[in-house]
C-alpha positions as CSV (number, residue, x, y, z in Angstrom):
1,M,130.3,131.1,95.4
2,P,128.1,130.0,98.4
3,P,124.9,128.1,97.5
4,T,121.7,130.1,97.1
5,P,119.7,129.9,100.4
6,L,116.6,127.8,100.2
7,T,113.3,129.6,100.7
8,G,109.6,128.6,100.9
9,L,108.7,125.0,100.3
10,A,112.2,124.1,99.2
11,E,113.5,125.1,102.7
12,H,111.3,122.5,104.3
13,V,111.7,119.7,101.8
14,L,115.1,119.6,100.2
15,P,117.3,119.4,103.3
16,L,115.4,116.2,104.3
17,I,116.0,114.7,100.8
18,R,119.6,115.6,100.4
19,S,122.4,114.1,102.5
20,R,126.2,114.2,102.7
21,S,126.3,111.5,105.3
22,D,127.7,108.1,104.8
23,L,124.6,106.1,103.8
24,H,126.5,102.8,103.1
25,R,125.5,101.9,106.7
26,W,122.1,100.2,106.7
27,S,120.9,102.0,109.8
28,A,121.9,105.4,108.5
29,A,120.2,104.8,105.2
30,N,117.0,103.8,106.9
31,A,117.1,106.9,109.1
32,H,117.6,109.1,106.1
33,G,114.9,107.3,104.1
34,R,112.4,108.1,106.9
35,D,113.5,111.8,106.6
36,M,112.8,111.6,102.8
37,H,109.3,110.3,103.4
38,E,108.7,113.2,105.8
39,A,109.8,115.6,103.1
40,I,107.4,114.0,100.6
41,D,104.5,114.2,103.1
42,I,105.2,118.0,103.2
43,L,105.2,118.2,99.4
44,E,101.9,116.3,99.1
45,Q,100.1,118.2,101.9
46,D,101.4,121.8,101.8
47,G,98.7,124.0,100.4
48,A,100.5,127.3,100.5
49,A,102.9,126.7,97.6
50,G,101.7,127.5,94.0
51,P,102.0,124.9,91.2
52,T,105.2,126.3,89.8
53,E,107.0,126.2,93.1
54,R,105.6,122.8,93.9
55,Y,106.9,121.4,90.6
56,A,110.3,123.0,91.0
57,V,110.8,121.5,94.4
58,T,109.5,118.1,93.4
59,H,111.8,118.1,90.4
60,K,114.9,119.0,92.5
61,A,113.8,116.6,95.2
62,L,113.6,113.7,92.6
63,A,117.1,114.5,91.2
64,S,118.6,114.6,94.7
65,A,116.8,111.4,95.7
66,I,118.3,109.6,92.7
67,R,121.8,110.8,93.7
68,V,121.2,109.6,97.3
69,I,120.1,106.1,96.5
70,A,123.1,105.7,94.2
71,R,125.4,105.7,97.3
72,A,123.1,104.2,99.9
73,D,122.6,100.7,101.3
74,D,118.8,100.6,100.6
75,S,118.4,96.9,101.6
76,S,115.2,97.8,103.4
77,G,113.8,99.7,100.4
78,I,112.9,102.8,102.3
79,I,114.8,105.2,100.1
80,G,113.6,103.3,96.9
81,D,110.0,103.8,98.1
82,A,110.6,107.5,98.6
83,C,112.0,107.7,95.0
84,R,108.9,106.0,93.7
85,R,106.7,108.4,95.6
86,L,108.5,111.3,93.9
87,L,108.2,109.6,90.6
88,D,104.4,109.3,91.1
89,L,104.2,113.0,92.2
90,H,106.3,114.4,89.4
91,P,103.9,114.0,86.5
92,R,101.0,115.4,88.6
93,A,103.1,118.4,89.6
94,A,104.2,118.9,86.0
95,A,100.6,119.0,84.8
96,E,99.5,121.4,87.5
97,A,102.4,123.7,86.7
98,R,101.8,123.5,82.9
99,I,105.4,122.7,82.2
100,K,106.2,123.1,78.5
101,P,106.0,119.7,76.8
102,A,109.3,120.1,74.9
103,K,111.1,120.8,78.2
104,L,109.4,117.9,79.9
105,I,110.2,115.5,77.0
106,D,113.9,116.5,77.1
107,W,114.0,115.6,80.7
108,M,112.1,112.4,80.3
109,I,114.5,111.2,77.6
110,K,117.6,112.2,79.6
111,F,116.3,110.5,82.8
112,Q,115.7,107.2,81.0
113,F,118.4,106.9,78.4
114,D,121.5,108.9,79.6
115,D,124.1,106.8,81.3
116,N,124.0,107.3,85.1
117,E,124.5,105.3,88.3
118,V,120.8,104.5,88.7
119,D,118.9,102.9,85.9
120,Y,116.3,100.9,87.7
121,F,113.5,103.4,87.8
122,E,111.0,103.8,84.9
123,L,108.9,106.7,83.9
124,D,105.3,106.1,83.0
125,V,104.3,108.1,79.9
126,A,100.7,107.4,80.6
127,A,101.0,109.3,83.8
128,Y,102.6,112.2,81.9
129,A,99.9,112.3,79.3
130,E,98.0,115.2,80.8
131,A,101.1,117.2,81.2
132,L,102.3,116.4,77.6
133,G,99.0,116.8,75.8
134,D,98.3,115.0,72.5
135,A,101.1,116.9,70.6
136,G,103.6,116.3,73.4
137,V,102.8,112.6,73.4
138,A,103.3,112.5,69.6
139,A,106.6,114.3,70.0
140,Y,107.7,111.9,72.7
141,R,106.9,108.9,70.4
142,E,109.0,110.5,67.7
143,R,112.0,110.9,70.1
144,L,111.6,107.2,71.0
145,S,111.6,106.2,67.3
146,E,114.8,108.2,66.8
147,I,116.5,106.4,69.6
148,E,115.4,103.0,68.4
149,A,116.6,103.8,64.9
150,S,120.0,104.8,66.3
151,L,120.5,101.4,67.9
152,G,120.6,99.3,64.8
153,P,118.8,96.0,64.3
154,R,116.7,94.8,67.2
155,P,118.3,91.8,69.0
156,S,116.2,88.8,69.9
157,H,114.8,88.7,73.4
158,Q,117.3,86.0,74.3
159,D,120.3,88.0,73.0
160,R,119.2,91.4,74.3
161,W,120.9,91.1,77.7
162,Q,124.3,90.6,76.0
163,S,123.7,93.7,73.9
164,N,125.7,96.9,74.7
165,N,122.4,98.7,74.5
166,S,120.4,96.3,76.7
167,H,119.1,99.1,79.0
168,A,118.0,101.2,76.0
169,W,116.1,98.2,74.5
170,F,114.5,97.5,77.9
171,T,113.4,101.1,78.2
172,L,112.0,101.2,74.7
173,D,110.0,98.1,75.4
174,W,108.7,99.5,78.7
175,N,107.6,102.7,76.9
176,A,105.9,100.6,74.2
177,K,103.9,98.9,76.9
178,R,102.8,102.1,78.6
179,L,101.9,103.8,75.2
180,A,99.8,100.8,74.3
181,V,97.9,101.2,77.6
182,L,97.6,105.0,77.0
183,D,96.2,104.3,73.6
184,R,93.8,101.7,75.0
185,D,95.0,99.5,72.0
186,I,94.0,95.9,72.7
187,E,96.2,94.4,70.0
188,A,99.2,96.5,71.0
189,I,98.8,95.6,74.7
190,I,98.9,91.9,73.8
191,R,101.9,92.3,71.5
192,T,103.9,94.4,73.9
193,H,103.1,92.6,77.2
194,V,102.8,88.9,76.6
195,G,105.9,88.6,74.3
196,D,106.6,85.1,73.1
197,R,104.2,83.7,75.8
198,K,106.9,81.7,77.5
199,V,106.5,83.2,81.0
200,A,103.4,83.1,83.2
201,A,104.2,86.6,84.6
202,W,103.8,88.1,81.1
203,F,100.2,86.9,81.0
204,T,99.6,88.5,84.3
205,D,101.2,91.7,83.1
206,T,98.7,91.6,80.1
207,A,95.8,91.1,82.5
208,E,96.9,94.0,84.7
209,A,97.1,96.3,81.6
210,F,93.6,95.4,80.5
211,E,92.3,95.9,84.1
212,E,94.0,99.4,84.0
213,I,91.9,100.4,81.0
214,G,88.7,98.9,82.3
215,E,88.6,95.8,80.0
216,Y,87.7,93.5,82.8
217,D,86.6,90.5,80.7
218,L,89.9,90.5,78.9
219,A,91.7,91.0,82.2
220,I,89.9,88.0,83.6
221,D,90.7,85.9,80.5
222,W,94.4,86.7,80.6
223,A,94.7,86.2,84.3
224,R,93.1,82.8,83.9
225,Q,95.6,81.9,81.2
226,A,98.4,82.9,83.5
227,T,96.9,80.7,86.2
228,E,96.7,77.7,83.9
229,F,100.2,78.3,82.5
230,G,101.8,76.0,85.1
231,L,102.1,75.2,88.8
232,G,105.0,77.5,89.7
233,H,105.0,80.6,91.9
234,Q,104.2,82.9,89.0
235,S,101.0,81.0,88.3
236,V,100.2,81.0,92.0
237,T,100.5,84.8,92.0
238,A,98.4,85.0,88.9
239,A,95.7,82.8,90.5
240,R,95.3,85.3,93.4
241,H,94.9,88.1,90.8
242,W,92.4,86.1,88.8
243,A,90.3,85.3,91.9
244,K,90.3,88.9,93.0
245,L,89.1,90.0,89.5
246,I,86.4,87.3,89.6
247,D,85.3,88.3,93.1
248,T,85.0,92.0,92.0
249,H,83.6,91.7,88.5
250,R,81.9,88.3,88.3
251,P,81.0,87.4,91.9
252,T,78.5,84.7,90.7
253,E,81.6,82.8,89.5
254,S,83.6,83.1,92.7
255,L,82.7,79.6,94.1
256,E,83.5,77.9,90.8
257,T,86.8,79.7,90.7
258,R,87.7,78.8,94.3
259,V,86.9,75.1,93.7
260,F,89.2,75.1,90.6
261,L,92.0,76.8,92.5
262,F,91.8,74.4,95.4
263,R,91.8,71.4,93.1
264,R,94.9,72.8,91.3
265,W,96.7,73.7,94.5
266,P,95.1,71.8,97.5
267,N,96.5,73.8,100.4
268,S,95.1,75.4,103.5
269,S,95.0,78.9,101.9
270,N,93.0,77.8,99.0
271,A,90.8,75.6,101.2
272,S,90.0,78.7,103.4
273,E,89.0,80.7,100.3
274,L,86.8,77.9,99.1
275,Y,85.2,77.7,102.6
276,R,84.4,81.4,102.6
277,A,83.1,81.3,99.0
278,A,80.9,78.2,99.7
279,G,79.0,79.6,102.6
280,D,76.0,77.4,103.2
281,A,77.2,75.0,100.5
282,W,80.3,74.1,102.4
283,P,79.1,70.6,103.3
284,T,79.1,69.8,99.6
285,Y,82.8,70.3,99.5
286,R,83.9,69.4,103.0
287,D,84.8,65.7,102.4
288,E,86.8,66.4,99.3
289,V,88.7,69.2,100.9
290,M,89.6,67.2,104.0
291,E,90.6,64.2,101.9
292,K,93.0,66.2,99.8
293,L,94.4,68.1,102.7
294,S,95.1,64.9,104.6
295,H,98.1,64.3,102.3
296,Q,99.6,67.5,103.8
297,P,99.1,67.2,107.6
298,Y,100.2,70.8,108.3
299,D,97.7,72.2,105.9
300,A,94.9,69.9,107.2
301,V,95.6,70.9,110.8
302,T,96.0,74.6,110.1
303,F,92.8,74.8,108.0
304,T,90.8,73.0,110.7
305,L,92.2,75.1,113.5
306,R,92.2,78.6,111.9
307,T,89.4,78.5,109.4
308,L,87.0,75.9,110.9
309,N,87.9,77.1,114.3
310,D,87.8,73.6,115.7
311,P,90.7,72.9,118.1
312,Q,89.4,69.5,119.1
313,A,89.2,68.3,115.5
314,A,92.6,69.8,114.7
315,W,94.1,68.0,117.7
316,D,92.7,64.7,116.6
317,L,93.9,65.3,113.0
318,A,97.4,66.2,114.2
319,H,97.7,62.8,115.9
320,D,95.9,60.8,113.2
321,L,98.1,62.3,110.4
322,S,101.3,62.3,112.5
323,L,101.9,66.1,112.2
324,D,105.7,66.7,112.2
325,S,105.7,70.5,112.0
326,D,106.9,72.4,115.1
327,Y,105.0,75.5,113.8
328,G,101.8,73.5,113.5
329,W,102.2,71.9,116.9
330,A,103.0,75.3,118.5
331,D,99.7,76.9,117.2
332,L,97.7,73.8,118.1
333,A,99.2,73.6,121.6
334,N,98.3,77.2,122.2
335,A,94.7,76.7,121.1
336,Y,94.1,73.3,122.6
337,G,95.6,74.3,125.9
338,K,92.4,76.1,126.6
339,I,90.5,72.8,126.3
340,D,93.0,70.4,128.0
341,P,96.1,72.1,129.4
342,L,97.5,68.9,130.8
343,A,97.5,67.2,127.4
344,V,99.6,69.9,125.8
345,L,102.4,70.1,128.3
346,P,104.3,67.2,126.7
347,I,103.9,69.0,123.3
348,H,105.4,72.2,124.8
349,E,108.3,70.1,126.3
350,R,109.1,68.7,122.9
351,L,109.0,72.1,121.3
352,V,111.4,73.4,124.0
353,R,113.8,70.6,123.5
354,N,113.7,71.1,119.8
355,E,114.4,74.8,120.2
356,L,117.5,74.0,122.3
357,T,119.0,71.8,119.7
358,E,120.2,75.1,118.3
359,A,122.6,77.4,120.2
360,G,122.0,81.1,120.4
361,A,120.3,83.8,122.5
362,E,117.1,83.9,120.4
363,H,116.6,80.2,120.7
364,Y,117.2,80.4,124.5
365,R,114.7,83.3,124.8
366,R,112.0,81.4,122.9
367,A,112.6,78.3,125.0
368,A,112.4,80.3,128.3
369,K,109.2,82.1,127.2
370,R,107.6,78.7,126.4
371,L,108.7,77.3,129.8
372,A,107.3,80.3,131.6
373,G,104.0,79.8,129.7
374,M,104.0,76.1,130.8
375,R,104.3,77.1,134.4
376,K,101.2,79.3,134.1
377,L,99.4,76.6,132.1
378,A,100.0,73.7,134.5
379,P,96.5,73.0,135.9
380,T,97.5,70.9,139.0
381,P,100.2,70.9,141.7
382,D,101.6,67.7,140.3
383,S,101.8,69.2,136.8
384,A,103.4,72.4,138.1
385,A,106.0,70.4,140.0
386,W,106.7,68.4,136.7
387,V,107.3,71.6,134.8
388,D,109.7,72.9,137.5
389,A,111.5,69.6,137.5
390,L,111.8,69.8,133.7
391,I,113.3,73.3,134.0
392,A,115.8,72.0,136.6
393,D,116.8,69.1,134.2
394,L,117.3,71.6,131.3
395,R,119.4,73.8,133.4
396,E,121.6,70.8,134.4
397,E,121.8,69.5,130.8
398,N,122.8,72.9,129.6
399,K,125.0,74.0,132.5
400,R,127.8,74.9,130.0
401,R,125.6,77.4,128.2
402,P,125.8,80.6,130.4
403,R,123.6,82.6,128.1
404,L,120.8,80.0,128.4
405,Q,121.1,80.2,132.2
406,Q,120.9,84.0,131.9
407,E,117.8,83.9,129.7
408,F,116.0,81.3,131.9
409,T,116.7,83.5,135.0
410,R,115.6,86.7,133.1
411,A,112.3,84.9,132.3
412,G,111.7,84.3,136.0
413,L,112.3,80.5,135.8
414,P,113.5,78.7,138.9
């Protein structure tokens, strides 16, 4: 039997979601992912379809998208982002269409717990609360309780990943978190989010949950705890979140927070945030900041150049602190060349030679581009002749690299 022809909204949306093409190729997956986003744009913007039709098409689109990602190379994440957009749209469409809670619950349980090829997307019961209503949420809780009872004794967190039901336990825990947020239950949020308090990211999760329900003082406290947990990347991420919360909800504490974060992680990024927060009080902190940054030349030079906007001071620091970063010298040479173009030519030469220690077309192109810039930068006839002599020397030194010769010529070098 031939498939039923698509009509209305489905006709415009579903062909862009579905695909029989080979999507194991990265480029093909990316191209189809862009089609999927176009389809979701139509779903979100089309005002002609009624709620029932919009939900039906969204539901079918989500099912098709999950089948597509199961067989695609989604290294770029384009298809995954499309799936998440549909997952965000689905509960809104269900509420507008007044889908029967029992039918919706059956689908939610099947989507999350039935074995399938794709088990890395979660549903947010808090987003479905409007569609489910109070009775529906209660029925959903009962279904989760039945599933948990069927699994037997709960394994420890450490042993859970070896369990045959590891995905089911993860999904139950995820639902417990979202139900705690839906209930605005402070004790339940702490219990379900922070776990055994052994991971900084769990403190951040707790902070985000409290922020979601408008408990900003609690959110700030838990974000601070995540920040103070350690010095690793999770605490660094938490620090950014904590500072954002402070800036938004307790702006009078912003400077104090930025000082704390700089002293904990004395780098150019935190120095810049401290500088902005300090305003007219910056001189009070300047010496401390520069002294701490002096132990990390790249950060000291970058902060002075980009935040203080002082190329001369950055140039002096780079020499005083023996800056050894090509990235740092490249930025500095570009900025200081406007002050003293002759002084930066040797820096550019060193960067070119360092680039050419590696073979490959991209290295040759970057070297050629820098040399072309040096020719424009040379302020005197003697310096221009020096640059051209350098190019001739490099051509001779690399005469057995035909691709280098080609890239030099393509860049207009003599």
